N, C-alpha and C positions, 0 to 999 in steps of 0.2 A: 920739891924745893928747883926738880934737875928740868922737868916738866917747864916751871917759871921761869927757867934763863933758857932750856931752846926756847920755849914761845918769846922772853922780850930780845934771844940774840934773833931771833928769823924774821924777827919783824923789821930789825933793826939792817940789815941784811935787804929785807923786800921798802923799806926806806930808802938807800942810799942807794941801788939802783935802780927805784921811778926817777930821784933825785938822775940819777948820768944820764934816763932817756931821754930828760928833758935836754941838758948840755953836753950833753953829743955831738960831734956835726957827721960823725959816720956813720951812715947807712946800715952797715954790718957789727957795729958795735954797740945799735940800739935793739936791734933786732938780738943778740945774745945777749941784753940788758935784761929788752924782755920776759925772755925766757926762761932766764934766775929769778923775776920779781914770782912767774906762773911758776916754777917753780917752787919757792920757796911759801911761794900762798898757798899755794897747795902742800904743804908740812905745814902746815899751821894745822890745817883744816885736821892731816892728818890725829895728831900732834892733841889737838882739839878734839879726837876720834867723832868724826866726819871723813870715816875711813872710803865710801865712797866717791861723797861730792873734792874731797884728795886724787884720788887717784881720775878723777871723771878730767878735772883739771890737769893732769902730767897728759891720756888718754891723747884727748880735743884738743885745747892747746899748747902745750909743749910741740903738738904732736904735730899740728896744722905751721905753724911758726921754722918749722923742720923739715916741711914740707916746702915752703918759702925763698931757705933757702940755695 
């Protein structure tokens, strides 16, 4: 039950962040929302027992976005 609630919560936050990427005008704000989308997607993969894929998202994509700032 807790896993389903967390899954729905992460999907909701990820969808909201993806929507905010499209509507935001500031590039720094967009980058922050992109980082949030990748983190929430990584948490979804970890929640679904795909640990390698989740950690790869965090290391590769979020690490790359932090280098851009």
